[in-house]
C-alpha positions as CSV (number, residue, x, y, z in Angstrom):
1,X,62.0,115.3,40.5
2,X,63.2,116.0,44.0
3,X,65.2,112.9,43.9
4,X,66.7,113.9,40.6
5,X,67.7,117.5,41.8
6,X,69.6,116.0,44.9
7,X,71.6,113.6,42.6
8,X,72.3,116.4,40.1
9,X,73.8,118.3,43.0
10,X,75.7,115.5,44.6
11,X,77.0,113.8,41.4
12,X,76.3,116.0,38.4
13,X,74.2,115.5,35.2
14,X,73.7,112.0,33.8
15,X,76.1,111.4,30.8
16,X,74.3,108.6,28.9
17,X,76.3,109.4,25.9
18,X,79.4,108.5,27.9
19,X,79.5,104.9,26.6
20,X,81.8,102.3,28.6
21,X,82.9,99.2,27.0
22,X,81.7,95.8,28.6
23,X,84.9,95.2,30.6
24,X,84.7,98.8,32.1
25,X,81.2,98.8,32.8
26,X,81.7,95.5,34.8
27,X,84.4,97.0,36.8
28,X,82.2,99.9,37.7
29,X,79.4,97.6,38.9
30,X,81.6,95.6,41.1
31,X,83.2,98.8,42.4
32,X,80.0,100.5,43.3
33,X,78.5,97.3,44.7
34,X,81.7,97.1,46.9
35,X,81.1,100.6,48.4
36,X,77.5,99.8,49.2
37,X,78.2,96.3,50.7
38,X,80.7,97.6,53.1
39,X,78.6,100.6,54.0
40,X,75.6,98.2,54.8
41,X,77.8,95.9,56.6
42,X,79.3,98.6,59.3
43,X,77.5,100.2,62.0
44,X,76.7,104.0,62.0
45,X,77.1,104.6,58.2
46,X,74.6,106.6,56.2
47,X,72.0,104.6,54.4
48,X,72.5,103.4,51.0
49,X,69.7,104.6,48.9
50,X,70.7,104.0,45.4
51,X,73.7,102.2,43.4
52,X,74.1,103.4,39.7
53,X,76.3,102.7,37.0
54,X,75.1,105.5,34.8
55,X,78.1,108.2,34.4
56,X,77.5,111.4,35.8
57,X,79.3,114.8,36.2
58,X,82.8,115.2,34.7
59,X,84.5,111.9,35.8
60,X,82.0,109.8,37.8
61,X,81.5,106.3,36.1
62,X,79.1,105.3,38.7
63,X,78.2,106.3,42.3
64,X,76.5,105.0,45.5
65,X,74.2,107.4,47.0
66,X,74.3,107.5,50.9
67,X,71.9,109.8,52.6
68,X,71.8,110.6,56.3
69,X,68.9,109.9,58.5
70,X,69.8,112.8,60.8
71,X,72.0,115.8,61.2
72,X,75.3,115.1,62.7
73,X,77.8,117.4,64.2
74,X,80.3,115.0,65.7
75,X,82.1,111.7,64.6
76,X,83.8,109.1,66.7
77,X,87.1,107.4,65.9
78,X,85.3,104.2,64.9
79,X,82.9,106.1,62.7
80,X,85.9,107.6,60.7
81,X,87.5,104.2,60.5
82,X,84.3,103.0,59.0
83,X,84.2,105.8,56.5
84,X,87.6,104.9,55.4
85,X,86.6,101.4,55.0
86,X,83.6,102.4,52.7
87,X,85.8,104.4,50.5
88,X,88.3,101.5,50.2
89,X,85.3,99.1,49.3
90,X,85.3,99.9,45.7
91,X,88.9,99.3,45.0
92,X,89.0,96.0,47.0
93,X,85.9,94.8,45.4
94,X,87.8,95.1,41.9
95,X,90.8,93.4,43.5
96,X,88.6,90.5,44.8
97,X,87.1,89.8,41.6
98,X,89.4,90.9,38.8
99,X,92.8,90.2,40.7
100,X,93.8,93.7,40.3
101,X,92.8,97.4,40.8
102,X,92.0,100.1,38.3
103,X,92.5,103.9,38.1
104,X,88.7,104.2,39.0
105,X,89.5,104.4,42.7
106,X,91.9,107.5,42.7
107,X,89.4,109.9,44.2
108,X,88.2,107.3,47.0
109,X,92.0,106.9,47.9
110,X,92.4,110.8,48.2
111,X,89.4,111.1,50.5
112,X,90.4,108.1,52.6
113,X,93.9,109.3,52.9
114,X,92.6,112.8,54.1
115,X,90.4,111.2,56.6
116,X,93.3,109.2,58.1
117,X,95.6,112.3,58.0
118,X,93.1,114.3,59.9
119,X,92.8,111.6,62.4
120,X,96.5,111.6,63.1
121,X,97.2,115.3,62.6
122,X,94.1,117.2,63.7
123,X,91.9,114.9,66.0
124,X,94.6,113.4,68.4
125,X,93.2,109.9,67.3
126,X,96.7,108.2,67.2
127,X,97.8,106.4,70.2
128,X,101.4,106.5,69.0
129,X,101.5,110.3,68.7
130,X,99.2,111.0,71.6
131,X,96.6,113.4,72.3
132,X,97.8,116.5,70.5
133,X,97.1,118.1,67.2
134,X,99.7,119.0,64.6
135,X,97.6,120.8,62.2
136,X,96.2,124.1,63.2
137,X,96.1,127.8,62.2
138,X,98.7,129.5,64.2
139,X,98.1,133.1,65.6
140,X,100.4,135.7,66.7
141,X,100.4,136.0,70.6
142,X,99.4,139.7,70.7
143,X,97.8,140.3,67.3
144,X,94.6,138.2,66.5
145,X,95.5,138.1,62.8
146,X,95.3,134.9,60.6
147,X,98.5,133.2,59.7
148,X,98.9,130.3,57.6
149,X,100.1,127.3,59.2
150,X,103.4,125.9,58.0
151,X,103.8,122.2,57.1
152,X,107.3,122.1,59.1
153,X,106.0,122.8,62.6
154,X,107.2,119.5,63.8
155,X,110.4,117.5,63.4
156,X,111.2,115.1,60.6
157,X,110.9,112.1,63.0
158,X,107.4,113.2,63.9
159,X,106.6,113.6,60.1
160,X,107.8,110.1,59.7
161,X,105.6,108.8,62.7
162,X,102.7,110.6,61.1
163,X,103.3,108.9,57.7
164,X,103.5,105.4,59.5
165,X,100.2,106.1,61.4
166,X,98.3,107.1,58.3
167,X,99.6,104.1,56.5
168,X,98.6,101.8,59.5
169,X,95.1,103.2,59.6
170,X,94.6,102.7,55.8
171,X,96.3,99.0,55.9
172,X,94.0,98.1,59.0
173,X,90.8,99.2,57.1
174,X,92.2,97.5,53.9
175,X,92.7,94.1,55.7
176,X,89.3,94.4,57.4
177,X,87.2,95.2,54.1
178,X,89.2,92.5,52.3
179,X,88.0,89.9,54.7
180,X,84.3,91.3,54.7
181,X,84.2,91.1,51.0
182,X,85.7,87.7,50.8
183,X,82.8,86.5,53.4
184,X,80.2,88.3,51.2
185,X,81.6,87.4,47.7
186,X,78.4,85.8,46.6
187,X,76.3,89.0,47.6
188,X,78.9,91.0,45.8
189,X,78.6,89.1,42.5
190,X,74.8,88.8,42.7
191,X,74.5,92.6,43.4
192,X,77.0,93.5,40.7
193,X,75.1,91.1,38.2
194,X,71.8,92.8,38.9
195,X,73.2,96.3,38.7
196,X,74.7,95.4,35.3
197,X,71.2,94.4,34.0
198,X,69.5,97.2,35.4
199,X,72.0,99.9,35.8
200,X,70.4,101.4,38.8
201,X,69.4,99.4,41.9
202,X,68.1,100.5,45.4
203,X,69.9,99.9,48.8
204,X,66.7,97.7,49.7
205,X,67.4,95.4,46.8
206,X,70.9,94.8,47.8
207,X,69.9,94.4,51.4
208,X,67.7,91.4,50.2
209,X,70.5,89.9,48.3
210,X,72.6,90.1,51.5
211,X,70.0,88.4,53.4
212,X,69.4,91.5,55.8
213,X,65.9,92.2,57.1
């Protein structure tokens, strides 16, 4: 009951009346297995507890449940890059198996792009732009009142550099995940097949398929 409560809060109510056709269900199975495989292959990622292709909430056709083993208050550059990689795992799994992407990865792409933008604009994690922040709430010099930050607080040239750096981060992780899933294609196929049969599998079961202890 506690586990169900957690999943209801994270992903919404189960929508078993939302029936997917065979092709859609297969895509969702590979998509979610892709997320899970990448999460299990990279260091520092939250443990994969469960992979499901039972639709939940308003739009989720499936989900991969990752739960942290401890409270975290800081994240390193490499951990943020790994988070981007995990978010791209679903879309790239679809491309690896079916040769093209679907609209199912839209929310993943929003999150991945937001992380990459924060790395460049807020956290000073771009070697090209240097150790500075381009995204902050500005305050008047003498009056401590909140003032909304303006997007145009840097030059057009800097804006182009930001776009290029965000693209570079996404592209680097895209290439990395593509190679990772190609190397683990057999596990991806076996995991998705088992998920199609059962609709829900555990992270431990996928680990066994991957040959991990």
